[in-house]
C-alpha positions as CSV (number, residue, x, y, z in Angstrom):
1,M,-0.2,70.9,83.3
2,V,2.2,73.7,82.8
3,T,2.5,75.3,79.3
4,D,5.2,77.6,78.0
5,C,2.8,80.5,78.0
6,A,1.9,79.7,81.6
7,I,5.4,80.4,82.9
8,R,6.2,84.0,84.0
9,R,9.3,85.7,85.4
10,N,11.1,83.8,88.2
11,G,9.7,80.5,87.1
12,R,6.3,81.3,88.6
13,H,3.2,80.0,86.9
14,C,0.5,82.5,85.8
15,C,-2.7,80.7,84.9
16,S,-5.1,79.6,87.6
17,R,-6.2,76.6,85.5
18,C,-2.7,75.2,85.9
19,A,-2.8,75.1,89.7
20,I,-1.1,78.4,89.9
21,V,-0.8,81.2,92.5
22,D,-0.6,84.4,90.3
23,R,-2.9,85.6,87.6
24,C,-1.7,86.1,84.1
25,F,-2.1,89.6,82.7
26,S,-2.4,88.4,79.1
27,K,-5.7,87.0,77.8
28,N,-3.7,84.9,75.2
29,C,-1.8,83.2,78.0
30,Q,-4.8,82.1,79.9
31,Q,-6.8,81.0,76.8
32,G,-3.8,79.1,75.5
33,A,-3.3,77.2,78.7
34,T,-7.1,76.5,79.0
35,M,-7.1,75.0,75.4
36,R,-4.1,72.8,76.2
37,I,-5.7,71.6,79.4
38,R,-9.0,70.7,77.6
39,K,-7.0,68.8,74.9
40,S,-5.2,66.8,77.6
41,H,-8.5,66.0,79.3
42,F,-10.0,64.9,76.0
43,L,-7.0,62.6,75.3
44,A,-7.3,61.1,78.8
45,L,-11.0,60.5,78.4
46,T,-10.5,58.9,75.0
47,F,-7.9,56.6,76.5
48,L,-10.1,55.6,79.4
49,L,-13.1,54.9,77.1
50,S,-11.0,52.7,74.8
51,T,-9.7,50.6,77.6
52,A,-13.2,50.2,79.0
53,T,-14.4,48.9,75.7
54,S,-11.6,46.4,75.4
55,A,-12.2,45.1,78.9
56,N,-15.9,44.5,78.4
57,G,-15.9,43.5,74.7
58,L,-14.2,41.4,72.1
59,R,-13.1,42.9,68.8
60,C,-13.2,40.6,65.8
61,G,-11.8,42.6,62.9
62,T,-14.1,45.6,62.7
63,K,-16.9,44.1,64.7
64,L,-17.4,44.3,68.4
65,V,-18.9,41.6,70.6
66,L,-20.5,42.7,73.9
67,E,-22.0,40.9,76.8
68,G,-25.7,40.1,76.3
69,E,-25.3,38.8,72.7
70,S,-26.4,35.4,71.6
71,T,-24.1,32.5,70.5
72,Y,-25.4,33.1,67.0
73,D,-24.4,36.8,67.0
74,V,-20.9,35.9,68.3
75,I,-20.3,33.3,65.6
76,Q,-21.6,35.7,62.9
77,K,-19.1,38.3,64.1
78,C,-16.1,36.2,65.1
79,G,-16.5,32.9,63.3
80,Q,-16.4,29.5,65.0
81,P,-14.5,29.4,68.2
82,D,-11.1,27.7,68.4
83,S,-12.5,25.6,71.2
84,Q,-15.9,25.1,72.8
85,E,-16.5,23.6,76.3
86,D,-19.8,22.5,77.9
87,L,-19.2,23.3,81.5
88,G,-22.5,21.7,82.7
89,F,-25.4,23.3,84.5
90,I,-25.7,25.7,87.3
91,R,-28.8,26.3,89.4
92,K,-30.3,29.8,89.4
93,R,-33.4,30.3,91.5
94,D,-35.8,27.5,90.5
95,D,-34.1,26.8,87.1
96,Y,-31.0,25.2,85.7
97,V,-28.9,27.1,83.3
98,K,-26.6,25.5,80.7
99,V,-23.1,27.0,80.8
100,T,-20.9,27.0,77.7
101,R,-17.5,28.5,77.1
102,Y,-16.1,29.6,73.8
103,I,-12.4,30.1,73.5
104,Y,-10.9,32.4,70.8
105,D,-7.1,32.4,70.2
106,M,-6.3,36.0,69.2
107,G,-2.9,35.2,67.9
108,N,0.7,34.7,68.9
109,G,1.7,36.6,72.0
110,K,-1.9,37.7,72.8
111,F,-4.3,36.5,75.5
112,L,-6.9,33.9,74.8
113,R,-10.4,35.3,75.1
114,L,-12.9,33.2,77.2
115,L,-16.6,33.8,76.5
116,D,-19.0,32.3,78.9
117,F,-22.7,31.8,77.9
118,H,-25.7,31.0,80.1
119,N,-28.4,29.4,78.0
120,G,-26.9,30.8,74.8
121,K,-26.6,34.4,76.1
122,L,-23.1,35.9,76.6
123,I,-22.6,36.6,80.3
124,K,-18.8,37.2,80.7
125,I,-15.8,38.0,78.5
126,A,-12.4,37.3,80.2
127,D,-8.8,37.0,79.3
128,G,-7.2,33.5,79.4
129,P,-3.5,32.7,79.4
130,R,-1.2,34.3,76.9
131,Q,-0.4,32.3,73.8
């Protein structure tokens, strides 16, 4: 990232933090460039963390539903699903697991959210088709 204080004569960059060749002779220049870089890293990290949360969770108003929660917890946070499907049973090791899918319609123009439960425990949150 090149800042205005990081540009010297002849268009050369002066701060080593900005992938630059020459050194800046002014402490203010180097510190200013460093602060701007740290701010950009902070913003990028914040963006990445916010997308990670939305990919692995479901936000219902101010409440967040994450994998591992029970059907009871999900209904307490998000209300009754718009649709509920019993997908049957699957075999895991020496036991059978009941698979249930809750479908939440998040509104016009947004993706449906598909929540898969195994024996009442939330295993997967996925996007369905856009409504």
